KEROLUM-949130 format. One line per 4 residues: number of its first residue (from 1); their letters; for each residue x, y, z of C-alpha. Coordinates in Angstrom, 2 decimals. Example, Ala and Ser with C-alpha at 12.3 -4.5 7.8 and 13.67 -1.06 7.14 Angstrom:
BEGIN
1) as) 12.30/-4.50/7.80 | 13.67/-1.06/7.14
***
This chain:
BEGIN
1) mkri) -40.27/42.18/9.08 | -41.51/38.67/8.40 | -41.06/39.23/4.65 | -37.44/40.36/5.19
5) malf) -36.72/37.30/7.37 | -38.26/35.01/4.74 | -36.12/36.62/2.03 | -32.91/36.14/4.05
9) lsif) -33.91/32.54/4.78 | -34.48/31.85/1.08 | -31.09/33.34/0.16 | -29.42/31.30/2.91
13) llvg) -30.97/28.06/1.65 | -29.99/28.76/-1.95 | -26.39/29.56/-1.01 | -26.24/26.53/1.25
17) csdk) -27.47/24.21/-1.50 | -25.03/25.62/-4.04 | -22.13/25.24/-1.60 | -23.03/21.60/-1.08
21) gvsi) -23.83/20.96/-4.74 | -20.85/18.62/-5.23 | -22.43/16.12/-2.87 | -25.30/15.43/-5.26
25) ekta) -23.32/15.53/-8.49 | -20.96/12.97/-9.97 | -17.34/13.77/-9.21 | -14.26/12.82/-11.19
29) tdfn) -13.65/9.89/-8.85 | -17.15/8.37/-9.10 | -17.75/5.14/-11.03 | -18.77/5.55/-14.67
33) lyeg) -20.93/2.66/-15.89 | -19.99/3.23/-19.54 | -16.25/3.27/-18.85 | -16.56/0.10/-16.82
37) ksia) -18.50/-1.56/-19.65 | -15.71/-0.83/-22.13 | -13.27/-2.67/-19.84 | -15.62/-5.64/-19.41
41) kefm) -16.23/-5.87/-23.19 | -12.51/-5.67/-23.91 | -12.00/-8.57/-21.50 | -14.62/-10.63/-23.36
45) knlv) -13.17/-9.80/-26.79 | -9.76/-10.94/-25.58 | -11.26/-14.22/-24.37 | -12.81/-14.91/-27.79
49) qeky) -9.50/-14.09/-29.51 | -7.50/-16.00/-26.87 | -5.48/-12.93/-25.89 | -5.00/-14.03/-22.31
53) eqnk) -1.91/-11.95/-21.59 | -3.76/-8.75/-22.52 | -6.50/-9.68/-20.08 | -4.04/-9.78/-17.20
57) ellv) -3.57/-6.04/-17.63 | -7.31/-5.50/-17.08 | -7.44/-7.39/-13.79 | -6.47/-6.17/-10.33
61) eeea) -3.02/-7.38/-9.33 | -4.24/-10.11/-6.97 | -6.41/-11.62/-9.74 | -3.99/-11.22/-12.65
65) nnti) -2.76/-14.81/-12.42 | -6.28/-16.22/-12.19 | -7.50/-15.05/-15.60 | -9.77/-17.46/-17.44
69) nqss) -7.70/-19.72/-19.67 | -9.04/-22.65/-21.60 | -7.76/-25.74/-23.31 | -6.83/-25.40/-26.95
73) nlki) -9.83/-27.48/-28.05 | -12.44/-25.58/-25.98 | -13.21/-22.24/-27.62 | -15.51/-19.33/-26.76
77) vsyn) -17.21/-18.65/-30.10 | -19.96/-16.18/-29.11 | -20.86/-13.71/-26.37 | -23.43/-11.04/-25.63
81) lkee) -24.03/-8.44/-22.93 | -27.18/-9.33/-20.98 | -27.20/-6.82/-18.14 | -25.23/-3.95/-16.64
85) veig) -25.85/-2.47/-13.22 | -24.03/-0.10/-10.87 | -23.63/-1.49/-7.34 | -22.12/1.04/-4.97
89) ekge) -18.58/1.80/-6.14 | -18.58/-1.03/-8.70 | -20.20/-1.97/-11.98 | -21.47/-5.51/-12.57
93) ytfg) -21.74/-6.73/-16.16 | -23.45/-10.00/-17.05 | -22.45/-11.69/-20.31 | -23.76/-14.80/-21.97
97) iirc) -21.12/-16.95/-23.67 | -21.12/-20.03/-25.88 | -18.22/-22.49/-25.78 | -17.59/-25.23/-28.34
101) dllq) -15.25/-28.20/-28.23 | -13.26/-28.24/-31.48 | -12.39/-31.95/-31.22 | -15.63/-33.57/-30.15
105) gyss) -19.34/-32.84/-29.99 | -19.81/-30.58/-26.98 | -21.10/-27.07/-26.36 | -22.09/-25.08/-23.29
109) seti) -24.06/-21.92/-22.65 | -22.72/-19.97/-19.69 | -23.18/-16.73/-17.80 | -20.13/-14.71/-16.82
113) kikv) -20.43/-11.90/-14.27 | -17.64/-9.33/-14.38 | -17.26/-6.78/-11.58 | -15.32/-3.62/-12.42
117) erqk) -14.03/-1.08/-9.90 | -12.45/2.34/-10.30 | -8.99/2.46/-8.73 | -7.44/5.94/-8.83
121) dkyk) -7.46/6.87/-12.53 | -7.98/3.33/-13.90 | -10.83/0.86/-14.14 | -9.91/-2.67/-13.08
125) ivev) -11.73/-5.99/-13.04 | -11.93/-7.28/-9.47 | -14.01/-10.43/-10.00 | -14.96/-12.85/-12.79
129) spli) -17.47/-15.61/-12.00 | -18.82/-18.07/-14.63 | -21.95/-20.22/-14.28 | -23.11/-22.98/-16.66
133) egel) -26.67/-22.54/-17.94 | -26.78/-25.69/-20.06 | -24.71/-28.27/-21.97 | -25.19/-29.99/-25.31
137) vkdg) -23.35/-33.32/-25.64 | -22.78/-35.92/-28.34 | -23.55/-39.48/-27.21 | -22.83/-41.83/-30.09
141) devr) -25.27/-40.84/-32.83 | -27.45/-38.91/-30.37 | -27.45/-35.33/-29.09 | -28.39/-34.79/-25.44
145) vrfk) -28.91/-31.68/-23.31 | -28.39/-30.95/-19.62 | -30.04/-27.93/-18.06 | -28.73/-25.82/-15.18
149) ndan) -29.03/-27.45/-11.73 | -30.26/-30.70/-13.29 | -28.38/-33.97/-12.75 | -30.18/-35.65/-15.65
153) nylv) -29.71/-35.20/-19.38 | -32.35/-35.49/-22.07 | -32.47/-36.78/-25.63 | -32.63/-33.91/-28.13
157) lnkf) -31.86/-35.56/-31.47 | -31.15/-39.03/-32.80 | -30.28/-40.22/-36.30 | -33.98/-40.34/-37.20
161) sfpq) -34.46/-36.66/-36.30 | -32.58/-35.45/-39.38 | -33.95/-35.15/-42.91 | -32.63/-37.93/-45.13
165) ydin) -32.21/-35.72/-48.22 | -31.79/-32.00/-48.72 | -30.71/-29.37/-51.27 | -27.14/-28.19/-51.55
169) kedn) -27.16/-24.36/-51.52 | -23.96/-24.35/-53.58 | -26.02/-25.82/-56.42 | -27.26/-22.80/-58.39
173) vein) -30.30/-24.71/-59.61 | -31.27/-25.82/-56.08 | -33.39/-28.70/-57.33 | -31.21/-31.77/-56.98
177) kvki) -31.30/-33.28/-53.51 | -28.36/-35.08/-51.93 | -28.30/-37.92/-49.38 | -27.42/-36.69/-45.91
181) ntdn) -25.00/-38.50/-43.63 | -26.28/-38.50/-40.04 | -23.85/-40.93/-38.41 | -20.81/-38.78/-37.66
185) iitl) -21.55/-35.75/-35.46 | -18.52/-33.43/-35.35 | -19.71/-30.07/-33.94 | -22.40/-28.78/-31.60
189) tlgf) -23.40/-25.21/-30.74 | -25.90/-24.43/-27.99 | -27.90/-21.19/-28.05 | -27.52/-18.54/-25.34
193) dveq) -30.87/-19.36/-23.70 | -30.61/-23.16/-24.14 | -33.63/-23.02/-26.44 | -31.96/-23.77/-29.77
197) givt) -28.80/-25.25/-31.21 | -26.78/-26.24/-34.27 | -25.30/-29.64/-35.13 | -22.89/-30.65/-37.90
201) tydk) -22.46/-34.16/-39.29 | -19.66/-35.14/-41.65 | -18.41/-37.69/-44.17 | -16.43/-35.94/-46.92
205) dsyi) -18.97/-33.10/-46.82 | -20.37/-31.16/-43.86 | -24.12/-31.18/-43.14 | -25.24/-28.35/-40.86
209) ftfd) -28.62/-28.39/-39.09 | -30.44/-25.92/-36.86 | -33.01/-27.04/-34.27 | -35.11/-25.83/-31.35
213) ienq) -35.21/-27.42/-27.90 | -38.62/-28.00/-26.35 | -38.80/-26.87/-22.72 | -42.49/-27.26/-21.83
217) wdke) -42.62/-30.83/-20.55 | -42.41/-32.98/-17.41 | -38.72/-33.72/-16.77 | -39.47/-36.84/-14.72
221) ektd) -41.33/-38.37/-17.66 | -38.58/-37.45/-20.14 | -35.52/-38.70/-18.19 | -35.55/-42.20/-19.68
225) sdtp) -37.69/-41.41/-22.71 | -36.65/-42.25/-26.26 | -38.73/-39.36/-27.59 | -36.44/-36.46/-28.62
229) igmk) -37.24/-32.97/-27.34 | -35.61/-31.39/-30.40 | -38.00/-29.64/-32.79 | -37.95/-27.82/-36.13
233) vncl) -34.83/-29.58/-37.43 | -33.77/-27.87/-40.66 | -30.73/-28.09/-42.90 | -28.77/-24.84/-42.82
237) dile) -26.37/-25.89/-45.56 | -24.30/-28.67/-47.09 | -20.64/-27.74/-47.60 | -19.03/-30.00/-50.19
241) nkrv) -15.47/-31.15/-49.49 | -15.32/-28.95/-46.39 | -15.02/-29.89/-42.73 | -16.66/-27.55/-40.24
245) efva) -14.46/-26.50/-37.30 | -17.14/-24.66/-35.31 | -20.37/-22.71/-35.68 | -21.11/-19.42/-33.86
249) yspk) -24.15/-17.25/-33.20 | -24.13/-13.46/-33.39 | -24.98/-11.73/-30.06 | -28.73/-11.54/-30.78
253) ekyi) -28.71/-14.87/-32.64 | -29.68/-13.06/-35.83 | -26.75/-14.49/-37.81 | -24.88/-17.79/-37.88
257) lvqy) -21.18/-18.02/-38.72 | -19.52/-21.23/-39.94 | -15.74/-21.69/-39.81 | -14.50/-24.55/-42.00
261) isng) -11.41/-26.15/-43.55 | -11.18/-26.97/-47.27 | -8.07/-28.71/-48.61 | -6.06/-27.34/-45.70
265) nkgi) -7.36/-23.79/-46.20 | -9.57/-21.93/-43.73 | -12.80/-20.25/-44.84 | -16.06/-18.87/-43.46
269) eayf) -19.73/-18.64/-44.43 | -22.46/-16.53/-42.81 | -26.24/-17.03/-42.77 | -29.44/-15.42/-41.54
273) aknr) -30.61/-17.56/-38.63 | -34.34/-16.99/-39.20 | -34.67/-18.13/-42.83 | -31.28/-19.93/-43.09
277) dkid) -30.33/-18.01/-46.26 | -26.71/-17.14/-46.95 | -25.79/-13.50/-46.59 | -25.17/-11.72/-49.89
281) fdfe) -21.38/-11.72/-49.67 | -19.07/-14.32/-51.21 | -15.95/-14.60/-49.03 | -14.25/-17.12/-51.30
285) kefp) -14.80/-14.95/-54.36 | -13.29/-11.92/-52.61 | -10.40/-13.90/-51.13 | -9.73/-17.17/-53.03
289) leen) -8.81/-19.94/-50.60 | -5.94/-21.11/-52.80 | -4.12/-17.96/-51.70 | -5.78/-17.00/-48.41
293) dity) -6.94/-18.22/-45.02 | -10.12/-16.54/-43.78 | -10.84/-16.72/-40.05 | -13.69/-15.46/-37.91
297) vdfe) -12.83/-12.89/-35.22 | -16.00/-11.50/-33.68 | -19.53/-10.15/-34.11 | -20.50/-6.67/-32.96
301) deyl) -24.03/-5.39/-33.55 | -24.56/-5.62/-37.35 | -20.87/-6.12/-38.10 | -18.80/-9.23/-38.71
305) yykv) -15.08/-8.97/-38.06 | -12.71/-11.43/-39.73 | -9.07/-11.84/-40.74 | -7.54/-12.69/-44.10
309) knkk) -4.02/-14.09/-44.22 | -2.30/-14.09/-47.61 | -0.19/-17.25/-47.62 | 1.94/-16.32/-50.60
313) ynye) 3.17/-12.99/-49.23 | 2.64/-13.87/-45.54 | 0.69/-10.80/-44.45 | -2.59/-10.48/-42.58
317) dnyk) -5.40/-7.93/-42.88 | -8.43/-7.31/-40.68 | -11.87/-6.61/-42.14 | -15.24/-5.37/-40.92
321) lnle) -18.29/-6.43/-42.93 | -21.54/-4.50/-42.51 | -24.22/-7.20/-42.59 | -26.96/-4.75/-43.59
325) nyen) -25.41/-3.16/-46.70 | -22.40/-5.50/-47.18 | -19.87/-2.71/-47.12 | -16.53/-4.40/-46.48
329) kkve) -13.76/-2.32/-44.92 | -10.18/-2.98/-43.98 | -9.64/-2.02/-40.33 | -7.00/-2.03/-37.63
333) dk) -6.57/-5.11/-35.46 | -9.74/-5.49/-33.39
***
């Protein structure tokens, strides 16, 4: 009798669990972290490409008029996804971004938190909150840094921090050194973690330098110090008769992208950040600047997206360059 009762009890428990199975499984109305991420990434891509109207469609109605705009001279040049987490009925996505001032030496590293919520059959952004992690600022012929929650700024580089001569990578022989101008700083780019940066000086040529920022020191001692905290200053490249507009990092800071102007034409160069070598792809050879403008769009994993506008026939194509095998494909608008 006890065995029969135990059997009926087992059957009852199994049936009961199967009837209530929907309570422990994801339903069609539950939040999907991947779907939410695609919305958050689309929002970030639109920010980089300054497609502010498209971003309004991704926001909830009450936030649609509060989308992040920026002045024409302050540009988001890089972003990466740092963290994604599901919190109740929402997904929270944390991005790092790098902004650069196109008119004067300034760059900031920031964190943007985007909260996404499922509303009926659509995913909508309900909150966007930025936070500055650090700022890199030009002060005469000096470069200074301010860290998060710090009222003071600190000397990173001065005119004596730069090499006085270096090799032009456009010189095939790479033996002859050229004198470097260090007086006129035109662009700054701060790394995502405020541990490295890029500076460009200019006369008729552009001189691009990478550097690290020391962070193991006593801030009270360094506040009024004339000793720079910049380290490992190296010349990335010298671009003859070209003026750099901005410099961008790839999401993992593996690559560096330089956008420049040459005789009124726009062009780009890309480098490996670690050894500062150019990538093995000649943009100007593929698309001569006399006929084309080449502009940076975005990085994604091992891909570089860019646009080529033919000025003679007034049409524009989008390209995706694989930075591992240099396969270059024409693609739809990103």
